[in-house]
C-alpha beads as a LAMMPS data file, in Angstrom:
LAMMPS data file: protein, C-alpha beads

209 atoms
208 bonds

1 atom types
1 bond types

-500.0 500.0 xlo xhi
-500.0 500.0 ylo yhi
-500.0 500.0 zlo zhi

Masses

1 110.0

Atoms # bond

1 1 1 44.689 10.553 -13.778
2 1 1 44.408 13.658 -15.968
3 1 1 41.294 15.772 -16.476
4 1 1 40.333 14.049 -19.748
5 1 1 40.436 10.612 -18.105
6 1 1 38.385 11.859 -15.158
7 1 1 35.738 13.283 -17.508
8 1 1 35.639 10.044 -19.477
9 1 1 35.251 7.980 -16.312
10 1 1 32.509 10.292 -15.042
11 1 1 30.596 9.972 -18.323
12 1 1 30.780 6.179 -18.151
13 1 1 29.564 6.227 -14.553
14 1 1 26.737 8.599 -15.463
15 1 1 25.611 6.330 -18.317
16 1 1 25.735 3.290 -16.056
17 1 1 23.791 5.182 -13.381
18 1 1 21.096 5.992 -15.949
19 1 1 20.845 2.321 -16.920
20 1 1 20.623 1.193 -13.287
21 1 1 18.086 3.919 -12.518
22 1 1 15.872 2.920 -15.418
23 1 1 15.597 -0.622 -14.022
24 1 1 12.865 0.872 -11.810
25 1 1 10.499 0.386 -14.747
26 1 1 10.607 -3.365 -14.113
27 1 1 8.160 -2.552 -11.303
28 1 1 5.554 -2.194 -14.084
29 1 1 5.385 -6.006 -14.178
30 1 1 4.397 -6.096 -10.505
31 1 1 2.023 -3.160 -10.944
32 1 1 0.228 -4.869 -13.844
33 1 1 -0.093 -8.154 -11.954
34 1 1 -1.309 -6.525 -8.749
35 1 1 -3.846 -4.324 -10.567
36 1 1 -5.230 -7.355 -12.402
37 1 1 -5.686 -9.080 -9.046
38 1 1 -7.410 -5.965 -7.667
39 1 1 -9.796 -5.742 -10.637
40 1 1 -10.567 -9.460 -10.337
41 1 1 -11.357 -9.121 -6.639
42 1 1 -13.532 -6.067 -7.219
43 1 1 -15.501 -7.964 -9.890
44 1 1 -15.748 -11.024 -7.658
45 1 1 -16.998 -8.896 -4.762
46 1 1 -19.514 -7.140 -6.993
47 1 1 -20.890 -10.460 -8.289
48 1 1 -21.093 -11.841 -4.752
49 1 1 -22.956 -8.687 -3.687
50 1 1 -25.461 -9.018 -6.539
51 1 1 -26.129 -12.708 -5.808
52 1 1 -26.226 -12.040 -2.077
53 1 1 -28.799 -9.262 -2.421
54 1 1 -30.869 -11.416 -4.796
55 1 1 -30.858 -14.358 -2.363
56 1 1 -31.643 -12.050 0.564
57 1 1 -34.765 -10.614 -1.071
58 1 1 -35.816 -14.052 -2.283
59 1 1 -35.638 -15.454 1.249
60 1 1 -37.501 -12.422 2.603
61 1 1 -40.331 -12.896 0.093
62 1 1 -40.468 -16.606 0.898
63 1 1 -40.635 -15.862 4.618
64 1 1 -37.491 -17.898 5.308
65 1 1 -35.150 -15.173 6.543
66 1 1 -31.956 -16.069 8.452
67 1 1 -30.441 -12.748 9.488
68 1 1 -27.262 -14.255 10.933
69 1 1 -26.341 -16.164 7.786
70 1 1 -27.072 -13.146 5.592
71 1 1 -24.964 -10.901 7.809
72 1 1 -22.025 -13.311 7.650
73 1 1 -22.374 -13.541 3.883
74 1 1 -22.375 -9.762 3.453
75 1 1 -19.387 -9.437 5.790
76 1 1 -17.509 -11.879 3.562
77 1 1 -18.284 -9.599 0.612
78 1 1 -16.930 -6.612 2.544
79 1 1 -13.782 -8.623 3.276
80 1 1 -13.272 -9.385 -0.422
81 1 1 -13.715 -5.715 -1.335
82 1 1 -11.201 -4.636 1.304
83 1 1 -8.681 -7.168 0.013
84 1 1 -9.188 -5.662 -3.438
85 1 1 -8.481 -2.223 -1.959
86 1 1 -5.188 -3.524 -0.528
87 1 1 -4.023 -4.750 -3.934
88 1 1 -5.211 -1.524 -5.560
89 1 1 -3.287 0.602 -3.072
90 1 1 -0.153 -1.464 -3.650
91 1 1 -0.533 -1.179 -7.421
92 1 1 -1.047 2.581 -7.654
93 1 1 1.458 3.144 -4.847
94 1 1 4.254 1.228 -6.570
95 1 1 3.497 2.956 -9.873
96 1 1 3.596 6.400 -8.270
97 1 1 6.774 5.668 -6.308
98 1 1 8.807 4.028 -9.062
99 1 1 7.380 5.064 -12.437
100 1 1 5.479 8.369 -12.384
101 1 1 3.762 10.335 -9.571
102 1 1 -0.041 10.213 -9.495
103 1 1 -2.423 12.716 -7.959
104 1 1 -4.504 9.903 -6.491
105 1 1 -1.613 8.707 -4.320
106 1 1 -0.951 12.263 -3.105
107 1 1 -4.620 12.687 -2.221
108 1 1 -4.495 9.381 -0.338
109 1 1 -1.346 10.432 1.515
110 1 1 0.906 7.861 -0.160
111 1 1 4.084 9.692 -1.105
112 1 1 6.693 7.329 0.314
113 1 1 7.112 3.594 0.757
114 1 1 6.487 4.100 4.485
115 1 1 3.176 5.813 3.638
116 1 1 2.203 2.859 1.461
117 1 1 3.047 0.416 4.239
118 1 1 0.973 2.468 6.675
119 1 1 -2.090 2.548 4.418
120 1 1 -1.886 -1.170 3.681
121 1 1 -1.544 -1.956 7.392
122 1 1 -4.615 0.190 8.141
123 1 1 -6.736 -1.742 5.642
124 1 1 -5.346 -5.080 6.859
125 1 1 -6.405 -4.185 10.414
126 1 1 -9.917 -3.433 9.134
127 1 1 -9.963 -6.770 7.262
128 1 1 -9.007 -8.628 10.439
129 1 1 -11.720 -6.780 12.348
130 1 1 -14.309 -7.774 9.748
131 1 1 -13.079 -11.367 9.856
132 1 1 -13.455 -11.455 13.624
133 1 1 -16.918 -9.907 13.302
134 1 1 -17.911 -12.794 11.000
135 1 1 -16.911 -15.300 13.681
136 1 1 -18.529 -13.227 16.421
137 1 1 -21.849 -12.984 14.589
138 1 1 -21.828 -16.712 13.919
139 1 1 -20.845 -17.562 17.514
140 1 1 -20.924 -21.304 16.780
141 1 1 -17.790 -22.066 18.795
142 1 1 -17.433 -19.460 21.583
143 1 1 -14.072 -20.723 22.919
144 1 1 -12.475 -20.819 19.475
145 1 1 -13.935 -17.408 18.682
146 1 1 -12.367 -15.896 21.803
147 1 1 -9.007 -17.541 21.053
148 1 1 -9.207 -16.262 17.496
149 1 1 -10.017 -12.772 18.748
150 1 1 -7.074 -12.828 21.149
151 1 1 -4.712 -13.893 18.350
152 1 1 -5.987 -11.121 16.094
153 1 1 -5.586 -8.600 18.921
154 1 1 -1.885 -9.501 19.287
155 1 1 -1.344 -9.136 15.539
156 1 1 -3.177 -5.796 15.459
157 1 1 -1.070 -4.462 18.342
158 1 1 2.130 -5.487 16.518
159 1 1 0.981 -3.839 13.291
160 1 1 -0.077 -0.638 15.060
161 1 1 3.309 -0.421 16.812
162 1 1 5.106 -0.963 13.506
163 1 1 2.960 1.733 11.943
164 1 1 3.741 4.100 14.822
165 1 1 7.507 3.561 14.478
166 1 1 7.227 4.237 10.748
167 1 1 5.486 7.534 11.425
168 1 1 8.157 8.555 13.953
169 1 1 10.920 7.673 11.488
170 1 1 9.208 9.737 8.789
171 1 1 8.921 12.752 11.088
172 1 1 12.598 12.430 12.010
173 1 1 13.543 12.338 8.323
174 1 1 11.440 15.420 7.602
175 1 1 13.179 17.303 10.417
176 1 1 16.725 16.500 9.295
177 1 1 16.244 16.606 5.512
178 1 1 12.826 18.059 4.684
179 1 1 13.498 18.760 0.990
180 1 1 15.772 15.847 0.094
181 1 1 13.024 13.493 -1.079
182 1 1 11.132 16.159 -3.010
183 1 1 14.304 17.251 -4.816
184 1 1 15.209 13.654 -5.667
185 1 1 11.720 13.029 -7.079
186 1 1 11.943 16.208 -9.170
187 1 1 15.295 15.168 -10.608
188 1 1 14.155 11.620 -11.332
189 1 1 10.639 12.164 -12.692
190 1 1 10.883 15.586 -14.353
191 1 1 14.518 15.751 -15.442
192 1 1 15.010 11.993 -15.959
193 1 1 18.192 12.227 -13.879
194 1 1 18.751 8.925 -12.118
195 1 1 21.938 9.885 -10.296
196 1 1 21.652 11.463 -6.839
197 1 1 23.492 14.634 -5.935
198 1 1 25.167 13.544 -2.690
199 1 1 27.086 16.794 -2.290
200 1 1 23.929 18.877 -2.576
201 1 1 22.093 16.706 -0.076
202 1 1 24.951 16.913 2.390
203 1 1 25.114 20.678 1.957
204 1 1 21.404 21.017 2.605
205 1 1 21.700 18.987 5.787
206 1 1 24.647 21.082 6.981
207 1 1 22.744 24.296 6.297
208 1 1 19.789 23.067 8.348
209 1 1 21.995 22.189 11.277

Bonds

1 1 1 2
2 1 2 3
3 1 3 4
4 1 4 5
5 1 5 6
6 1 6 7
7 1 7 8
8 1 8 9
9 1 9 10
10 1 10 11
11 1 11 12
12 1 12 13
13 1 13 14
14 1 14 15
15 1 15 16
16 1 16 17
17 1 17 18
18 1 18 19
19 1 19 20
20 1 20 21
21 1 21 22
22 1 22 23
23 1 23 24
24 1 24 25
25 1 25 26
26 1 26 27
27 1 27 28
28 1 28 29
29 1 29 30
30 1 30 31
31 1 31 32
32 1 32 33
33 1 33 34
34 1 34 35
35 1 35 36
36 1 36 37
37 1 37 38
38 1 38 39
39 1 39 40
40 1 40 41
41 1 41 42
42 1 42 43
43 1 43 44
44 1 44 45
45 1 45 46
46 1 46 47
47 1 47 48
48 1 48 49
49 1 49 50
50 1 50 51
51 1 51 52
52 1 52 53
53 1 53 54
54 1 54 55
55 1 55 56
56 1 56 57
57 1 57 58
58 1 58 59
59 1 59 60
60 1 60 61
61 1 61 62
62 1 62 63
63 1 63 64
64 1 64 65
65 1 65 66
66 1 66 67
67 1 67 68
68 1 68 69
69 1 69 70
70 1 70 71
71 1 71 72
72 1 72 73
73 1 73 74
74 1 74 75
75 1 75 76
76 1 76 77
77 1 77 78
78 1 78 79
79 1 79 80
80 1 80 81
81 1 81 82
82 1 82 83
83 1 83 84
84 1 84 85
85 1 85 86
86 1 86 87
87 1 87 88
88 1 88 89
89 1 89 90
90 1 90 91
91 1 91 92
92 1 92 93
93 1 93 94
94 1 94 95
95 1 95 96
96 1 96 97
97 1 97 98
98 1 98 99
99 1 99 100
100 1 100 101
101 1 101 102
102 1 102 103
103 1 103 104
104 1 104 105
105 1 105 106
106 1 106 107
107 1 107 108
108 1 108 109
109 1 109 110
110 1 110 111
111 1 111 112
112 1 112 113
113 1 113 114
114 1 114 115
115 1 115 116
116 1 116 117
117 1 117 118
118 1 118 119
119 1 119 120
120 1 120 121
121 1 121 122
122 1 122 123
123 1 123 124
124 1 124 125
125 1 125 126
126 1 126 127
127 1 127 128
128 1 128 129
129 1 129 130
130 1 130 131
131 1 131 132
132 1 132 133
133 1 133 134
134 1 134 135
135 1 135 136
136 1 136 137
137 1 137 138
138 1 138 139
139 1 139 140
140 1 140 141
141 1 141 142
142 1 142 143
143 1 143 144
144 1 144 145
145 1 145 146
146 1 146 147
147 1 147 148
148 1 148 149
149 1 149 150
150 1 150 151
151 1 151 152
152 1 152 153
153 1 153 154
154 1 154 155
155 1 155 156
156 1 156 157
157 1 157 158
158 1 158 159
159 1 159 160
160 1 160 161
161 1 161 162
162 1 162 163
163 1 163 164
164 1 164 165
165 1 165 166
166 1 166 167
167 1 167 168
168 1 168 169
169 1 169 170
170 1 170 171
171 1 171 172
172 1 172 173
173 1 173 174
174 1 174 175
175 1 175 176
176 1 176 177
177 1 177 178
178 1 178 179
179 1 179 180
180 1 180 181
181 1 181 182
182 1 182 183
183 1 183 184
184 1 184 185
185 1 185 186
186 1 186 187
187 1 187 188
188 1 188 189
189 1 189 190
190 1 190 191
191 1 191 192
192 1 192 193
193 1 193 194
194 1 194 195
195 1 195 196
196 1 196 197
197 1 197 198
198 1 198 199
199 1 199 200
200 1 200 201
201 1 201 202
202 1 202 203
203 1 203 204
204 1 204 205
205 1 205 206
206 1 206 207
207 1 207 208
208 1 208 209
């Protein structure tokens, strides 16, 4: 293969790489859907909060206050809001990772897919804690409540361990190739270059070692 043929082949591969790289914009469909779900849940939670506060004050004025029921109702509202936060984090996280970086994700510490997983897991753990608190406050079926709490504890332990392994893997990646991800993001988002420079990455790794 002569030099002209090699250049022609490289150009075709570069064009194809650009096309494949631009398929990342299909994530916009998921981002739009997830953000709509988040907005819907935020609105639903806000409406539930308004009606809950109204009913609470009405029962107080009527002298028919049931603190336990009100607490459970407000905890359900908190649970809805936290679920909305999960969808919101996923939406802005996917947009920032695949389409264009956002300052809000950097401020939240979501710069990689592992970071997004970690944040979502953290909120999920809080949601499960709130859900258990609802059952605990109600305390209508003590045995079932304890079994439910034990099941949640096992799930929380598994999620925390997964989160811990993710953090260790991220630290290991930062040690061996600290600038690789930042350089790739610069090439993709600022220069619109979808093709990775494998030689440069390998050279950087060799220099570090």
